[in-house]
C-alpha positions in Angstrom: -54.2 -30.2 -30.9 -50.7 -31.3 -30.7 -49.1 -31.8 -34.1 -46.4 -34.3 -35.3 -43.7 -33.5 -38.2 -43.4 -36.4 -40.7 -41.3 -37.3 -43.8 -43.1 -37.8 -47.0 -41.9 -38.9 -50.5 -43.7 -37.6 -53.2 -43.2 -36.7 -57.2 -41.9 -33.3 -57.2 -43.5 -33.4 -60.4 -46.9 -33.6 -58.4 -46.4 -31.6 -55.6 -45.0 -28.6 -58.0 -48.0 -29.3 -59.6 -50.1 -29.2 -56.1 -48.1 -26.1 -55.7 -48.8 -24.1 -58.3 -52.8 -25.3 -58.2 -53.9 -25.0 -54.3 -51.4 -21.7 -54.0 -54.5 -19.8 -55.6 -57.2 -21.1 -53.2 -54.7 -20.3 -50.2 -53.9 -24.4 -49.6 -51.2 -25.3 -48.2 -49.8 -28.6 -48.3 -49.8 -29.5 -44.8 -53.1 -28.8 -44.9 -54.8 -30.5 -47.4 -53.0 -34.2 -46.1 -54.5 -33.1 -42.4 -58.3 -32.9 -44.4 -58.0 -35.9 -46.8 -56.4 -38.0 -43.7 -59.4 -37.0 -41.3 -62.0 -37.7 -44.3 -60.0 -41.4 -44.9 -60.4 -42.1 -41.3 -64.0 -41.6 -41.4 -64.9 -43.1 -44.5 -62.7 -46.0 -42.8 -65.0 -45.8 -39.7 -68.2 -45.9 -41.6 -67.2 -48.7 -43.3 -66.2 -50.8 -39.9 -69.9 -50.0 -38.6 -71.2 -50.9 -41.5 -69.5 -53.9 -41.8 -70.5 -54.6 -37.9 -74.3 -54.0 -37.8 -73.9 -56.5 -41.0 -73.2 -58.8 -39.0 
């Protein structure tokens, strides 16, 4: 899978807290964002499908 580099803006305090907590579990920020994006996409697809079926 090819990856694309993007710039995002996050609250620096939240980012530091994320790094502090995630590092204990070996989680990297980019990996976490990627997983959350995939979860969001799947949820939205399910909602779209549900709406189509109701119509």
